C-alpha positions in Angstrom: 105.6 113.3 115.5 103.4 112.7 112.9 103.7 109.9 110.0 102.6 111.7 107.4 102.9 108.6 105.2 100.6 106.2 106.8 98.3 109.2 108.6 97.7 110.7 105.2 97.6 107.5 102.7 96.1 104.5 104.5 95.6 102.1 101.9 99.1 102.8 100.1 100.5 102.6 103.2 99.2 99.3 103.9 100.2 98.4 100.0 103.6 99.3 101.0 103.3 96.5 103.9 102.0 93.6 101.7 105.1 94.3 99.7 108.0 94.9 102.3 109.8 91.8 103.1 108.9 89.3 100.2 111.2 86.7 101.2 110.5 87.0 105.1 114.1 87.8 105.8 113.0 90.7 108.3 110.8 88.2 110.3 113.5 85.3 110.5 115.7 87.8 111.9 113.5 89.4 114.3 112.5 86.1 115.8 115.7 84.9 116.3 116.5 88.0 118.0 113.4 87.9 120.2 111.6 85.1 120.5 107.5 85.7 121.3 106.3 82.8 121.3 103.9 82.0 124.7 105.3 85.5 125.6 103.5 89.0 125.9 104.4 91.6 122.5 104.0 94.7 122.7 103.9 96.7 119.3 104.6 99.8 120.0 103.6 102.3 117.1 100.9 99.2 115.2 99.4 101.6 113.0 96.4 100.1 111.2 97.9 96.6 113.1 99.0 95.5 110.2 101.5 93.1 112.3 99.6 92.4 115.1 97.6 88.8 113.7 101.2 87.6 112.8 102.0 88.1 116.4 99.0 86.8 117.9 99.9 83.2 115.8 102.5 82.5 118.5 102.5 85.2 121.2 100.5 84.4 124.8 99.5 88.3 124.5 99.4 91.2 121.9 99.3 94.3 122.8 99.4 97.3 119.9 99.7 100.8 120.6 98.9 104.0 118.5 98.7 107.6 119.1 96.9 108.4 116.0 92.8 107.4 117.1 92.0 106.6 112.8 94.7 104.6 112.7 93.6 102.9 115.9 90.1 102.6 115.1 91.4 100.5 112.3 93.9 98.5 114.6 91.1 97.3 116.6 88.8 96.5 114.0 91.2 93.9 112.2 92.0 92.2 115.5 88.4 92.2 116.9 88.4 88.3 116.3 91.2 87.9 118.1 90.9 87.6 121.8 94.4 87.6 123.1 94.8 90.4 121.3 94.5 94.4 122.5 95.2 98.1 121.0 95.3 100.9 123.5 95.7 104.6 122.3 99.3 105.6 123.7 102.3 107.2 122.7 106.6 106.0 123.0 106.6 108.0 125.4 103.7 107.4 127.7 103.2 103.8 127.2 99.8 102.5 128.8 101.1 99.4 130.2 102.2 98.9 133.8 105.6 98.5 134.8 107.7 95.1 134.0 104.3 94.1 131.8 105.9 92.8 128.3 108.8 90.4 127.0 109.3 91.6 123.7 108.7 95.0 122.4 108.2 95.6 118.6 108.6 98.9 116.6 108.9 99.2 113.4 109.6 102.8 112.0 108.4 104.5 114.9 112.0 105.0 116.6 112.7 106.8 113.8 116.3 108.4 113.7 117.9 108.0 116.7 118.6 111.0 118.6 115.5 112.3 120.0 113.9 108.9 120.8 115.0 109.2 124.4 112.0 109.7 126.1 110.4 106.6 124.4 113.4 104.5 125.7 112.6 105.0 129.0 109.7 104.0 128.3 111.3 101.0 127.3 113.3 100.6 130.5 109.9 101.0 132.7 107.7 98.2 131.0 110.3 95.6 129.9 110.4 92.6 132.4 114.1 91.8 133.5 114.9 89.3 130.2 113.1 90.6 127.7 114.0 92.3 124.7 113.6 95.2 122.2 113.8 95.2 118.6 113.6 98.5 116.8 113.7 98.3 112.8 115.2 101.9 111.1 116.0 102.2 107.7 119.7 101.9 107.0 120.2 105.3 104.8 124.3 103.6 104.3 122.9 101.4 101.3 121.1 100.1 99.2 118.9 102.1 96.1 116.3 103.1 99.2 118.8 104.4 101.0 120.2 106.4 99.0 116.8 107.8 98.0 116.3 108.6 101.4 119.5 110.5 102.3 118.6 112.6 98.8 114.8 113.0 99.7 115.7 113.8 103.7 119.3 115.5 103.5 118.6 117.5 107.3 118.3 113.9 109.3 121.0 112.9 111.3 123.6 110.9 108.8 123.5 107.3 109.6 126.9 106.8 111.0 125.2 109.5 113.6 122.4 107.4 113.7 124.2 104.5 114.8 126.2 105.7 117.3 123.1 106.8 118.8 121.8 103.2 119.1 125.2 101.4 119.7 126.7 104.3 122.7 122.7 103.2 124.6 124.0 99.2 124.4 121.6 98.2 121.7 123.6 95.9 119.0 123.1 96.3 115.2 121.7 93.4 113.2 122.3 94.7 109.3 119.1 92.8 106.9 118.6 93.4 103.6 114.5 92.8 103.0 113.4 94.4 99.8 110.5 95.5 98.6 108.4 93.4 95.9 105.2 95.2 94.0 101.9 93.1 92.7 102.2 96.5 90.2 104.6 99.4 88.4 101.1 101.3 89.8 102.0 100.2 93.2 105.6 100.4 93.7 105.2 104.4 92.5 102.3 105.1 94.4 104.7 103.9 97.6 107.6 105.6 96.6 105.4 109.3 96.1 103.9 108.5 100.1 107.9 107.8 101.0 109.7 111.0 99.6 109.3 114.1 98.6 107.5 115.1 95.2 110.8 115.9 92.8 112.6 113.5 94.8 110.2 110.7 94.0 109.4 111.8 90.5 113.3 111.2 89.7 113.5 108.0 91.6 110.9 106.5 89.6 112.3 108.1 86.1 115.6 106.0 86.7 114.3 102.6 88.6 112.3 99.9 86.7 110.7 97.1 87.5 108.8 95.9 90.2 111.1 95.4 93.3 113.5 98.1 95.1 116.5 97.0 96.9 115.9 98.1 100.5 118.7 97.5 103.9 117.5 98.0 107.2 119.0 98.6 110.9 117.3 96.1 113.4 118.2 97.3 116.8 118.0 95.0 119.5 118.6 95.2 123.1 118.2 92.9 126.0 116.7 93.7 129.6 
């Protein structure tokens, strides 16, 4: 399924990545749920590879998988000097790795909305080693300023309760995280909001929101294998 925000607005999405989780709350949660020091990490749907260097600082090996050719090229360029990082063309439902080959899987906004992710989850069963862990970061539409914007912008998507039911009935554990956005300028905030929400919803949200920060809640879904 296309990701029009990063596929069509790559530079603005980089701005968004720099604004996400300014106090490191999300990163701390991920590390506590799935420690990756010395281990093999798969970043599934790695985009431009923004997060690959952070994993590479501690991991034994890092693999990024990305379906979009332009983003794949950017991720490879970003990690060209990191010998223990590789970036492969692939999808969540067809991961180009052998069985039982990774210890930690990180998927950030790559398994959206719950229902429909079943083929990708089957691939996790195949590629994660026994004792490994997968963590999936997804929007929490039930709370926060951005959550309210998200619900207004995408009312056709499954309700938060349905998404939670999808994950929990499959053995995943929910860890709620308040991570936030913090931008360097108002222009950056407005540009990011406009790639994440439909035009009318974005305009209305920005009209009622001042400053450079947005409270933003996510769910981290985790499962051990």
